Every structure is written in structure tokens, then in C-alpha cells.
gemmi code that builds the backbone of each chain (N, CA, C; Angstrom):
import gemmi

chains = {
    "A": [
        ("GLY", (103.017, 76.135, 76.760), (102.591, 76.892, 75.598), (103.341, 78.194, 75.490)),
        ("ALA", (103.084, 78.923, 74.433), (103.789, 80.171, 74.203), (103.332, 81.207, 75.209)),
        ("GLY", (104.281, 82.029, 75.625), (103.968, 83.104, 76.546), (103.694, 84.380, 75.792)),
        ("VAL", (103.703, 85.479, 76.508), (103.538, 86.791, 75.893), (104.841, 87.145, 75.180)),
        ("SER", (104.732, 87.581, 73.950), (105.932, 87.992, 73.247), (105.839, 89.461, 72.873)),
        ("GLN", (106.987, 90.101, 72.825), (107.043, 91.522, 72.474), (108.158, 91.729, 71.461)),
        ("SER", (107.928, 92.677, 70.591), (108.973, 93.006, 69.624), (108.942, 94.495, 69.318)),
        ("PRO", (110.102, 95.094, 69.010), (111.420, 94.470, 69.126), (111.828, 94.339, 70.592)),
        ("SER", (112.892, 93.610, 70.854), (113.363, 93.509, 72.235), (114.113, 94.776, 72.635)),
        ("ASN", (114.759, 95.381, 71.666), (115.462, 96.642, 71.892), (115.192, 97.578, 70.722)),
        ("LYS", (115.046, 98.853, 71.048), (114.827, 99.841, 70.007), (115.582, 101.108, 70.387)),
        ("VAL", (116.466, 101.532, 69.486), (117.157, 102.798, 69.670), (116.665, 103.735, 68.581)),
        ("THR", (116.237, 104.904, 68.975), (115.704, 105.847, 68.009), (116.201, 107.251, 68.324)),
        ("GLU", (116.027, 108.112, 67.369), (116.426, 109.500, 67.570), (115.230, 110.319, 68.042)),
        ("LYS", (115.535, 111.297, 68.832), (114.494, 112.204, 69.324), (113.679, 112.757, 68.147)),
        ("GLY", (112.355, 112.711, 68.304), (111.469, 113.233, 67.284), (110.905, 112.191, 66.343)),
        ("LYS", (111.497, 110.992, 66.350), (110.988, 109.925, 65.499), (109.802, 109.226, 66.163)),
        ("ASP", (109.012, 108.562, 65.350), (107.912, 107.749, 65.872), (108.384, 106.304, 66.043)),
        ("VAL", (107.847, 105.622, 67.048), (108.170, 104.203, 67.230), (106.886, 103.421, 67.460)),
        ("GLU", (106.923, 102.170, 67.078), (105.787, 101.280, 67.268), (106.272, 100.008, 67.940)),
        ("LEU", (105.640, 99.676, 69.039), (106.011, 98.497, 69.808), (104.866, 97.496, 69.725)),
        ("ARG", (105.223, 96.223, 69.652), (104.212, 95.202, 69.419), (104.151, 94.225, 70.584)),
        ("CYS", (102.936, 93.770, 70.871), (102.724, 92.762, 71.909), (101.805, 91.673, 71.379)),
        ("ASP", (102.254, 90.424, 71.490), (101.428, 89.275, 71.155), (101.039, 88.577, 72.452)),
        ("PRO", (99.784, 88.694, 72.851), (99.383, 88.089, 74.131), (99.226, 86.584, 74.012)),
        ("ILE", (99.030, 85.955, 75.141), (98.729, 84.532, 75.149), (97.330, 84.323, 74.559)),
        ("SER", (97.197, 83.327, 73.722), (95.925, 83.063, 73.071), (94.816, 82.829, 74.094)),
        ("GLY", (93.687, 83.508, 73.881), (92.552, 83.344, 74.781), (92.504, 84.348, 75.903)),
        ("HIS", (93.560, 85.129, 76.062), (93.566, 86.150, 77.111), (92.850, 87.398, 76.620)),
        ("THR", (91.812, 87.775, 77.357), (91.040, 88.940, 76.935), (91.602, 90.245, 77.500)),
        ("ALA", (92.345, 90.155, 78.582), (92.902, 91.365, 79.198), (94.328, 91.580, 78.703)),
        ("LEU", (94.648, 92.831, 78.389), (95.995, 93.171, 77.943), (96.364, 94.535, 78.508)),
        ("TYR", (97.549, 94.618, 79.061), (98.043, 95.838, 79.691), (99.359, 96.274, 79.045)),
        ("TRP", (99.564, 97.566, 79.038), (100.880, 98.125, 78.745), (101.345, 98.904, 79.979)),
        ("TYR", (102.619, 98.705, 80.313), (103.255, 99.426, 81.405), (104.573, 100.011, 80.903)),
        ("ARG", (105.027, 101.008, 81.611), (106.345, 101.574, 81.352), (107.138, 101.468, 82.644)),
        ("GLN", (108.409, 101.134, 82.503), (109.279, 101.065, 83.676), (110.587, 101.752, 83.354)),
        ("ARG", (110.801, 102.900, 83.983), (112.071, 103.595, 83.827), (113.100, 102.918, 84.719)),
        ("LEU", (114.356, 103.132, 84.415), (115.449, 102.468, 85.120), (115.358, 102.737, 86.619)),
        ("GLY", (115.302, 101.671, 87.397), (115.278, 101.797, 88.843), (113.952, 102.233, 89.427)),
        ("GLN", (112.912, 102.303, 88.566), (111.616, 102.760, 89.031), (110.590, 101.622, 89.007)),
        ("GLY", (109.415, 101.891, 89.553), (108.339, 100.915, 89.534), (107.602, 100.909, 88.212)),
        ("LEU", (106.607, 100.047, 88.127), (105.788, 99.954, 86.918), (104.810, 101.121, 86.848)),
        ("GLU", (104.732, 101.712, 85.696), (103.805, 102.823, 85.466), (102.739, 102.347, 84.483)),
        ("PHE", (101.495, 102.283, 84.928), (100.397, 101.827, 84.078), (100.177, 102.801, 82.929)),
        ("LEU", (99.996, 102.276, 81.739), (99.731, 103.104, 80.565), (98.300, 102.926, 80.069)),
        ("ILE", (97.946, 101.685, 79.707), (96.648, 101.453, 79.089), (96.230, 100.004, 79.323)),
        ("TYR", (94.915, 99.781, 79.335), (94.353, 98.457, 79.643), (93.240, 98.162, 78.654)),
        ("PHE", (93.327, 97.018, 78.009), (92.278, 96.530, 77.115), (91.604, 95.341, 77.781)),
        ("GLN", (90.279, 95.308, 77.725), (89.536, 94.174, 78.257), (88.463, 93.810, 77.253)),
        ("GLY", (88.670, 92.717, 76.545), (87.706, 92.252, 75.564), (87.382, 93.335, 74.558)),
        ("ASN", (86.091, 93.509, 74.319), (85.635, 94.500, 73.352), (85.243, 95.824, 73.995)),
        ("SER", (85.511, 95.958, 75.289), (85.173, 97.203, 75.984), (86.131, 98.317, 75.581)),
        ("ALA", (85.689, 99.549, 75.787), (86.564, 100.679, 75.517), (87.784, 100.590, 76.426)),
        ("PRO", (88.972, 100.820, 75.897), (90.181, 100.693, 76.720), (90.259, 101.769, 77.790)),
        ("ASP", (90.927, 101.422, 78.866), (91.221, 102.382, 79.933), (92.543, 103.054, 79.581)),
        ("LYS", (92.465, 104.287, 79.134), (93.645, 105.005, 78.670), (94.181, 105.979, 79.718)),
        ("SER", (93.727, 105.811, 80.935), (93.998, 106.826, 81.947), (95.474, 106.997, 82.273)),
        ("GLY", (96.308, 106.017, 81.915), (97.723, 106.115, 82.238), (98.592, 106.691, 81.143)),
        ("LEU", (98.050, 106.921, 79.981), (98.867, 107.448, 78.894), (99.367, 108.849, 79.274)),
        ("PRO", (100.678, 109.076, 79.227), (101.241, 110.327, 79.753), (100.992, 111.548, 78.887)),
        ("SER", (100.771, 111.360, 77.601), (100.524, 112.505, 76.719), (99.839, 112.006, 75.459)),
        ("ASP", (99.414, 112.949, 74.633), (98.742, 112.548, 73.396), (99.720, 112.024, 72.353)),
        ("ARG", (101.004, 111.990, 72.696), (101.962, 111.362, 71.778), (101.873, 109.838, 71.859)),
        ("PHE", (101.241, 109.364, 72.921), (101.122, 107.925, 73.149), (99.738, 107.445, 72.722)),
        ("SER", (99.709, 106.334, 71.997), (98.441, 105.709, 71.653), (98.653, 104.211, 71.550)),
        ("ALA", (97.572, 103.479, 71.669), (97.665, 102.034, 71.558), (96.405, 101.494, 70.928)),
        ("GLU", (96.576, 100.398, 70.225), (95.450, 99.728, 69.601), (95.547, 98.244, 69.883)),
        ("ARG", (94.382, 97.614, 69.825), (94.362, 96.168, 69.933), (93.334, 95.635, 68.956)),
        ("THR", (93.711, 94.648, 68.206), (92.829, 94.041, 67.232), (92.122, 92.866, 67.886)),
        ("GLY", (90.848, 93.044, 68.193), (90.085, 91.987, 68.845), (90.739, 91.580, 70.140)),
        ("GLU", (91.020, 90.309, 70.270), (91.689, 89.819, 71.477), (93.074, 89.301, 71.116)),
        ("SER", (93.695, 89.957, 70.131), (95.014, 89.492, 69.739), (96.031, 90.615, 69.898)),
        ("VAL", (96.788, 90.827, 68.856), (97.955, 91.703, 68.898), (97.598, 93.119, 69.317)),
        ("SER", (98.523, 93.727, 70.062), (98.391, 95.130, 70.414), (99.656, 95.867, 69.988)),
        ("THR", (99.475, 97.107, 69.578), (100.624, 97.958, 69.267), (100.546, 99.231, 70.090)),
        ("LEU", (101.681, 99.628, 70.609), (101.817, 100.890, 71.331), (102.656, 101.807, 70.455)),
        ("THR", (102.119, 102.958, 70.144), (102.811, 103.914, 69.283), (103.171, 105.151, 70.082)),
        ("ILE", (104.414, 105.559, 69.938), (104.879, 106.798, 70.554), (105.318, 107.713, 69.422)),
        ("GLN", (104.668, 108.839, 69.317), (105.014, 109.795, 68.266), (105.980, 110.842, 68.810)),
        ("ARG", (106.820, 111.322, 67.900), (107.744, 112.426, 68.249), (108.451, 112.117, 69.575)),
        ("THR", (109.151, 111.008, 69.607), (109.760, 110.542, 70.855), (110.656, 111.591, 71.484)),
        ("GLN", (110.663, 111.569, 72.806), (111.497, 112.442, 73.624), (112.443, 111.570, 74.450)),
        ("GLN", (113.502, 112.169, 74.958), (114.464, 111.398, 75.745), (113.823, 110.797, 76.991)),
        ("GLU", (112.847, 111.493, 77.554), (112.204, 110.968, 78.763), (111.316, 109.756, 78.487)),
        ("ASP", (111.124, 109.436, 77.194), (110.374, 108.232, 76.847), (111.234, 106.977, 76.982)),
        ("SER", (112.525, 107.149, 77.165), (113.417, 106.003, 77.301), (113.030, 105.188, 78.531)),
        ("ALA", (112.757, 103.909, 78.303), (112.284, 103.029, 79.382), (112.116, 101.636, 78.795)),
        ("VAL", (111.758, 100.702, 79.661), (111.315, 99.389, 79.207), (109.789, 99.416, 79.170)),
        ("TYR", (109.242, 99.015, 78.049), (107.789, 98.964, 77.892), (107.352, 97.506, 77.992)),
        ("LEU", (106.555, 97.228, 78.992), (106.121, 95.864, 79.295), (104.660, 95.678, 78.935)),
        ("CYS", (104.382, 94.539, 78.368), (103.021, 94.146, 78.043), (102.671, 92.938, 78.915)),
        ("ALA", (101.432, 92.870, 79.351), (100.969, 91.717, 80.122), (99.591, 91.312, 79.623)),
        ("SER", (99.302, 90.025, 79.681), (97.961, 89.570, 79.317), (97.441, 88.602, 80.368)),
        ("GLY", (96.121, 88.447, 80.377), (95.517, 87.546, 81.343), (94.073, 87.267, 80.994)),
        ("ARG", (93.498, 86.331, 81.700), (92.077, 86.048, 81.522), (91.277, 87.093, 82.277)),
        ("ALA", (90.049, 87.295, 81.864), (89.183, 88.253, 82.540), (88.883, 87.746, 83.952)),
        ("GLY", (88.638, 88.696, 84.837), (88.269, 88.284, 86.188), (89.229, 88.828, 87.215)),
        ("LEU", (88.755, 88.862, 88.437), (89.495, 89.510, 89.503), (90.601, 88.636, 90.080)),
        ("TYR", (90.562, 87.365, 89.823), (91.452, 86.450, 90.528), (92.459, 85.771, 89.616)),
        ("ASN", (92.573, 86.299, 88.424), (93.466, 85.671, 87.453), (94.748, 86.456, 87.300)),
        ("GLU", (95.862, 85.731, 87.314), (97.143, 86.403, 87.228), (97.359, 86.967, 85.831)),
        ("GLN", (98.251, 87.896, 85.750), (98.670, 88.473, 84.484), (100.077, 87.965, 84.184)),
        ("PHE", (100.311, 87.673, 82.925), (101.606, 87.174, 82.494), (102.303, 88.264, 81.685)),
        ("PHE", (103.542, 88.513, 82.029), (104.274, 89.586, 81.384), (105.139, 89.068, 80.238)),
        ("GLY", (105.262, 89.904, 79.231), (106.250, 89.666, 78.201), (107.608, 90.169, 78.664)),
        ("PRO", (108.641, 89.916, 77.866), (110.005, 90.293, 78.256), (110.293, 91.782, 78.135)),
        ("GLY", (109.382, 92.505, 77.493), (109.559, 93.955, 77.398), (110.325, 94.386, 76.157)),
        ("THR", (110.140, 95.651, 75.816), (110.925, 96.321, 74.783), (111.689, 97.446, 75.453)),
        ("ARG", (113.000, 97.395, 75.307), (113.828, 98.464, 75.882), (113.986, 99.559, 74.841)),
        ("LEU", (113.410, 100.713, 75.132), (113.449, 101.846, 74.199), (114.465, 102.861, 74.684)),
        ("THR", (115.351, 103.230, 73.795), (116.343, 104.274, 74.082), (116.169, 105.387, 73.059)),
        ("VAL", (115.916, 106.580, 73.536), (115.756, 107.737, 72.666), (116.996, 108.613, 72.820)),
        ("LEU", (117.706, 108.765, 71.741), (118.965, 109.541, 71.784), (118.727, 111.030, 71.581)),
    ],
    "B": [
        ("ARG", (97.943, 110.511, 97.978), (98.362, 109.206, 98.514), (98.278, 108.161, 97.416)),
        ("LYS", (99.333, 107.326, 97.311), (99.324, 106.268, 96.320), (98.320, 105.204, 96.711)),
        ("GLU", (97.763, 104.530, 95.717), (96.740, 103.521, 96.001), (97.351, 102.262, 96.588)),
        ("VAL", (98.581, 101.972, 96.217), (99.284, 100.807, 96.759), (100.666, 101.283, 97.188)),
        ("GLU", (100.989, 101.104, 98.443), (102.271, 101.608, 98.959), (103.111, 100.486, 99.541)),
        ("GLN", (104.405, 100.558, 99.249), (105.349, 99.590, 99.775), (106.586, 100.305, 100.274)),
        ("ASP", (107.220, 99.735, 101.293), (108.524, 100.194, 101.735), (109.525, 99.790, 100.659)),
        ("PRO", (110.243, 100.739, 100.080), (111.139, 100.369, 98.969), (112.338, 99.531, 99.397)),
        ("GLY", (112.676, 99.565, 100.714), (113.849, 98.833, 101.186), (115.120, 99.597, 100.821)),
        ("PRO", (116.275, 98.934, 100.626), (116.373, 97.487, 100.594), (116.354, 96.843, 101.988)),
        ("PHE", (115.821, 95.635, 102.017), (115.913, 94.785, 103.192), (117.124, 93.879, 102.971)),
        ("ASN", (118.139, 94.090, 103.787), (119.340, 93.254, 103.702), (119.206, 92.102, 104.686)),
        ("VAL", (119.196, 90.898, 104.159), (118.857, 89.720, 104.954), (119.985, 88.700, 104.878)),
        ("PRO", (120.489, 88.240, 106.004), (121.495, 87.171, 105.944), (120.857, 85.879, 105.442)),
        ("GLU", (121.615, 85.143, 104.700), (121.135, 83.859, 104.191), (120.637, 82.997, 105.352)),
        ("GLY", (119.465, 82.411, 105.177), (118.895, 81.558, 106.216), (117.960, 82.279, 107.173)),
        ("ALA", (117.981, 83.595, 107.136), (117.120, 84.367, 108.050), (115.717, 84.516, 107.468)),
        ("THR", (114.858, 85.109, 108.287), (113.486, 85.380, 107.874), (113.302, 86.876, 107.642)),
        ("VAL", (112.558, 87.211, 106.629), (112.268, 88.617, 106.348), (110.776, 88.745, 106.049)),
        ("ALA", (110.216, 89.841, 106.491), (108.800, 90.088, 106.229), (108.583, 91.554, 105.916)),
        ("PHE", (107.638, 91.819, 105.057), (107.332, 93.205, 104.719), (105.878, 93.298, 104.286)),
        ("ASN", (105.362, 94.513, 104.385), (103.947, 94.750, 104.130), (103.716, 95.614, 102.907)),
        ("CYS", (102.467, 95.629, 102.527), (101.998, 96.491, 101.451), (100.634, 97.016, 101.890)),
        ("THR", (100.437, 98.313, 101.845), (99.139, 98.865, 102.225), (98.398, 99.346, 100.979)),
        ("TYR", (97.082, 99.233, 101.032), (96.263, 99.683, 99.900), (95.177, 100.610, 100.423)),
        ("SER", (94.748, 101.512, 99.582), (93.843, 102.562, 100.054), (92.379, 102.297, 99.724)),
        ("ASN", (92.118, 101.490, 98.714), (90.743, 101.290, 98.273), (90.124, 100.088, 98.976)),
        ("SER", (89.121, 100.348, 99.791), (88.488, 99.267, 100.541), (87.733, 98.295, 99.640)),
        ("ALA", (87.507, 98.686, 98.379), (86.837, 97.796, 97.429), (87.819, 96.841, 96.762)),
        ("SER", (89.052, 96.856, 97.191), (90.048, 95.943, 96.627), (89.617, 94.512, 96.882)),
        ("GLN", (89.720, 93.717, 95.853), (89.114, 92.394, 95.911), (90.112, 91.253, 95.872)),
        ("SER", (91.142, 91.403, 95.112), (92.122, 90.325, 95.032), (93.527, 90.905, 95.064)),
        ("PHE", (94.446, 90.051, 95.477), (95.786, 90.519, 95.823), (96.817, 89.496, 95.376)),
        ("PHE", (97.956, 90.009, 94.954), (99.019, 89.134, 94.479), (100.358, 89.686, 94.925)),
        ("TRP", (101.327, 88.806, 95.012), (102.728, 89.204, 95.091), (103.413, 88.743, 93.804)),
        ("TYR", (104.106, 89.689, 93.157), (104.926, 89.375, 92.005), (106.382, 89.582, 92.399)),
        ("ARG", (107.258, 88.900, 91.690), (108.688, 89.046, 91.915), (109.307, 89.575, 90.614)),
        ("GLN", (110.205, 90.532, 90.767), (110.905, 91.047, 89.590), (112.397, 91.022, 89.849)),
        ("ASP", (113.103, 90.260, 89.038), (114.562, 90.250, 89.091), (115.092, 91.406, 88.262)),
        ("CYS", (116.347, 91.765, 88.545), (116.936, 92.933, 87.892), (116.884, 92.791, 86.362)),
        ("ARG", (116.296, 93.790, 85.715), (116.232, 93.867, 84.264), (115.428, 92.720, 83.641)),
        ("LYS", (114.505, 92.170, 84.423), (113.613, 91.129, 83.916), (112.164, 91.560, 84.116)),
        ("GLU", (111.252, 90.818, 83.487), (109.853, 91.138, 83.675), (109.324, 90.569, 84.993)),
        ("PRO", (108.268, 91.157, 85.538), (107.672, 90.601, 86.771), (107.060, 89.232, 86.517)),
        ("LYS", (107.132, 88.389, 87.535), (106.505, 87.072, 87.451), (105.719, 86.819, 88.726)),
        ("LEU", (104.585, 86.149, 88.586), (103.734, 85.891, 89.737), (104.458, 85.005, 90.745)),
        ("LEU", (104.481, 85.457, 91.991), (105.025, 84.652, 93.081), (103.887, 83.863, 93.739)),
        ("MET", (102.863, 84.584, 94.148), (101.719, 83.903, 94.745), (100.513, 84.828, 94.830)),
        ("SER", (99.351, 84.213, 94.797), (98.121, 84.943, 95.071), (97.964, 85.022, 96.590)),
        ("VAL", (97.171, 85.974, 97.037), (96.947, 86.130, 98.470), (95.477, 85.882, 98.756)),
        ("TYR", (95.188, 84.889, 99.516), (93.808, 84.534, 99.814), (93.398, 85.096, 101.174)),
        ("SER", (92.110, 85.194, 101.360), (91.569, 85.811, 102.576), (92.093, 85.146, 103.840)),
        ("SER", (92.261, 83.850, 103.760), (92.672, 83.104, 104.952), (94.182, 83.069, 105.112)),
        ("GLY", (94.870, 83.684, 104.184), (96.324, 83.576, 104.204), (96.741, 82.287, 103.529)),
        ("ASN", (97.898, 82.280, 102.955), (98.349, 81.056, 102.294), (99.859, 80.947, 102.301)),
        ("GLU", (100.280, 79.716, 102.164), (101.697, 79.398, 102.273), (102.113, 78.609, 101.041)),
        ("ASP", (103.303, 78.913, 100.552), (103.850, 78.173, 99.422), (105.321, 77.952, 99.702)),
        ("GLY", (105.616, 76.808, 100.272), (107.001, 76.531, 100.635), (107.489, 77.490, 101.701)),
        ("ARG", (108.533, 78.237, 101.383), (109.118, 79.160, 102.360), (108.398, 80.504, 102.396)),
        ("PHE", (107.427, 80.687, 101.551), (106.737, 81.964, 101.420), (105.341, 81.889, 102.044)),
        ("THR", (105.028, 82.892, 102.843), (103.707, 82.996, 103.451), (103.146, 84.375, 103.178)),
        ("ALA", (101.921, 84.398, 102.658), (101.246, 85.669, 102.386), (100.024, 85.768, 103.274)),
        ("GLN", (99.776, 86.965, 103.771), (98.593, 87.176, 104.597), (97.889, 88.457, 104.180)),
        ("LEU", (96.586, 88.457, 104.431), (95.745, 89.609, 104.102), (95.063, 90.092, 105.373)),
        ("ASN", (95.130, 91.375, 105.604), (94.414, 91.984, 106.721), (93.498, 93.053, 106.149)),
        ("ARG", (92.234, 92.676, 105.949), (91.283, 93.605, 105.323), (90.949, 94.777, 106.233)),
        ("ALA", (90.889, 94.523, 107.525), (90.517, 95.593, 108.457), (91.521, 96.732, 108.400)),
        ("SER", (92.799, 96.383, 108.331), (93.851, 97.396, 108.293), (94.339, 97.669, 106.879)),
        ("GLN", (93.777, 96.971, 105.932), (94.077, 97.189, 104.507), (95.559, 97.037, 104.199)),
        ("TYR", (96.073, 95.857, 104.550), (97.430, 95.565, 104.108), (97.568, 94.075, 103.827)),
        ("ILE", (98.564, 93.766, 103.019), (98.966, 92.380, 102.821), (100.433, 92.267, 103.185)),
        ("SER", (100.834, 91.093, 103.532), (102.215, 90.883, 103.954), (102.803, 89.689, 103.223)),
        ("LEU", (104.116, 89.699, 103.154), (104.860, 88.568, 102.604), (105.985, 88.240, 103.556)),
        ("LEU", (106.103, 86.980, 103.910), (107.167, 86.506, 104.787), (107.954, 85.438, 104.042)),
        ("ILE", (109.255, 85.588, 104.103), (110.148, 84.617, 103.466), (110.994, 83.983, 104.567)),
        ("ARG", (110.871, 82.691, 104.705), (111.667, 81.965, 105.705), (112.889, 81.343, 105.053)),
        ("ASP", (113.925, 81.118, 105.868), (115.126, 80.425, 105.394), (115.591, 81.027, 104.056)),
        ("SER", (115.831, 82.325, 104.069), (116.145, 83.052, 102.834), (117.318, 82.441, 102.084)),
        ("LYS", (117.164, 82.398, 100.763), (118.210, 81.921, 99.868), (118.778, 83.109, 99.093)),
        ("LEU", (119.994, 82.952, 98.621), (120.588, 84.020, 97.805), (119.699, 84.322, 96.595)),
        ("SER", (119.046, 83.281, 96.078), (118.192, 83.439, 94.900), (116.893, 84.202, 95.182)),
        ("ASP", (116.618, 84.457, 96.459), (115.430, 85.251, 96.801), (115.671, 86.738, 96.590)),
        ("SER", (116.895, 87.139, 96.354), (117.195, 88.555, 96.111), (116.447, 89.027, 94.872)),
        ("ALA", (115.593, 90.001, 95.059), (114.736, 90.488, 93.975), (113.929, 91.666, 94.515)),
        ("THR", (113.125, 92.239, 93.644), (112.145, 93.230, 94.077), (110.784, 92.560, 94.104)),
        ("TYR", (110.065, 92.728, 95.195), (108.768, 92.083, 95.375), (107.676, 93.141, 95.204)),
        ("LEU", (106.814, 92.895, 94.244), (105.775, 93.845, 93.875), (104.429, 93.400, 94.425)),
        ("CYS", (103.780, 94.300, 95.096), (102.439, 94.058, 95.619), (101.441, 94.480, 94.550)),
        ("VAL", (100.433, 93.673, 94.309), (99.442, 93.970, 93.273), (98.047, 93.842, 93.856)),
        ("VAL", (97.233, 94.818, 93.579), (95.873, 94.870, 94.095), (94.913, 95.022, 92.929)),
        ("VAL", (93.791, 94.319, 92.991), (92.755, 94.446, 91.969), (91.494, 94.960, 92.648)),
        ("VAL", (90.962, 96.053, 92.130), (89.763, 96.660, 92.704), (88.541, 96.083, 92.012)),
        ("SER", (87.519, 95.812, 92.787), (86.377, 95.061, 92.269), (85.645, 95.782, 91.153)),
        ("ASP", (85.680, 97.105, 91.135), (84.923, 97.810, 90.108), (85.800, 98.245, 88.941)),
        ("SER", (86.945, 97.647, 88.824), (87.910, 98.094, 87.814), (88.093, 97.093, 86.687)),
        ("TRP", (87.175, 96.139, 86.568), (87.241, 95.137, 85.511), (88.544, 94.347, 85.542)),
        ("GLY", (89.091, 94.184, 86.706), (90.300, 93.391, 86.804), (91.587, 94.149, 86.560)),
        ("LYS", (91.551, 95.452, 86.502), (92.764, 96.246, 86.279), (93.693, 96.120, 87.481)),
        ("LEU", (94.943, 95.802, 87.211), (95.940, 95.639, 88.272), (96.485, 96.982, 88.714)),
        ("GLN", (96.705, 97.096, 90.006), (97.385, 98.275, 90.547), (98.640, 97.783, 91.246)),
        ("PHE", (99.781, 98.247, 90.779), (101.060, 97.788, 91.295), (101.632, 98.760, 92.321)),
        ("GLY", (102.254, 98.190, 93.363), (103.096, 98.997, 94.216), (104.444, 99.177, 93.534)),
        ("ALA", (105.260, 100.058, 94.097), (106.560, 100.352, 93.498), (107.596, 99.279, 93.810)),
        ("GLY", (107.280, 98.389, 94.750), (108.176, 97.278, 95.018), (109.010, 97.433, 96.257)),
        ("THR", (109.344, 96.298, 96.857), (110.262, 96.221, 97.996), (111.466, 95.403, 97.572)),
        ("GLN", (112.636, 95.996, 97.705), (113.854, 95.294, 97.317), (114.376, 94.462, 98.477)),
        ("VAL", (114.665, 93.212, 98.183), (115.249, 92.302, 99.174), (116.611, 91.851, 98.657)),
        ("VAL", (117.617, 91.969, 99.523), (118.976, 91.535, 99.182), (119.404, 90.512, 100.220)),
        ("VAL", (119.581, 89.291, 99.770), (120.026, 88.226, 100.673), (121.534, 88.101, 100.540)),
        ("THR", (122.216, 88.171, 101.683), (123.678, 88.174, 101.675), (124.226, 86.874, 102.263)),
        ("PRO", (125.388, 86.452, 101.750), (125.968, 85.189, 102.255), (126.371, 85.305, 103.719)),
    ],
}
model = gemmi.Model(1)
for chain_id, residues in chains.items():
    chain = gemmi.Chain(chain_id)
    for i, (resn, *xyz) in enumerate(residues, 1):
        res = gemmi.Residue()
        res.name, res.seqid = resn, gemmi.SeqId(i, " ")
        for name, pos in zip(("N", "CA", "C"), xyz):
            atom = gemmi.Atom()
            atom.name, atom.element = name, gemmi.Element(name[0])
            atom.pos, atom.b_iso = gemmi.Position(*pos), 0.0
            res.add_atom(atom)
        chain.add_residue(res)
    model.add_chain(chain)
structure = gemmi.Structure()
structure.add_model(model)
structure.setup_entities()
């Protein structure tokens, strides 16, 4: 079946512009995560959605970052007034609820802020 | 202190050799554990879950030591294709399934 998809695959923007990144999770997956990975670095947790519960936003680095999820489907990550340090690969993952279920990652969006 | 810690490596391993490395976690309420593999410039993919009794999948063996709060991964008969970064993942029981990732251990298998 279809995996997690993300769009765009690459995004180049100018400093100060807003960007919106999209994630389409696997159908039926109630858990959805956003991560950031800078070049040569580990995964940095951003935000976690679980069903209809309030999202865990504890990883968002600043108020320029926000994310929404419509029910148990598409999620968008918005970065306002982008800065050069926002340049990274943004990864989305989805999974079934529960402690023992794996998460499946999308291919990521590579964001470059000039 | 980070909640999940890994030796970043790199572990340089001759082809055919065995390599093993650990991951330590700080939260004793951690409930489930995974190893993910990430190839260069690719997304992470699940390698294996780690069960309480330890488990084996082909050349890969994962073990859990709750008393000392670490998990391990052993790769036997290393292949060139095993070169990757191995990410340790921990799920805490009171976190609704939120994953906590280590920064990864790089393994380089050489001919």
C-alpha cells in the first residue's frame, strides 16, 4: 500500500518568506510526527499528533513554527519568516497508536533558506 | 543528560566481522524499544523491534537490559550494505507512544 508521502520534496526559499510543508500519512494511522534533521545531525523532534488529543508541541523551536492536522489525515507544518538556520530536511512519520507499533517515515522535504 | 544516548562512532568494521554497540536511556518508565536504520540522505526505516527476551533477525541481534537501562545491537558477518547510521528509539509508557530518538551510531563496513 501507499506509504507516507511528503511534498514538496525540495523547497528553496528566501530568508523572511513563509513556507508550508505537507505530510500525507498512511491511512488509519492515528499518530503523526514531524522531525527536523540538519545536515550530519540527528533527528530533532518538533511536534506529535495522536488522534484527537491536543498535540505535543514541546519540540517546536520558536513561535515561527506551527503545525496542523485535519482529523487523522493530512498535516501541514508552517514556518513563518524563515531563517537560514531553518535549512534542514523535515521528516514526517506516522503510525498506529500504542507503545509497540513502529513509525513509518516519509521521504522528507529538503528546505533550503537562502 | 540526553534521554537516549548513543556512541556516534564511526565504527569501522571489516567486511565479515562482527560489530556491536549500545544505546542507553534515562527514563526507567521506557516501555518499548526499536532500532532504526538511516542511510545517507534517506529517511529512517525500522530495522527491528527489541523485545524483553532479546531477539534475532538473521545477522542482527538486539538485546534489552532493563536493570542497566540499555539496549544493544549486534551485527554478524557484516556486509558492505550494512554501512549506515543506526538509530536507537525508546518509547516511554506515559508519553502516548511518543518516540524518543538517539542521535545515531554510524557504522562503516570496509572491504
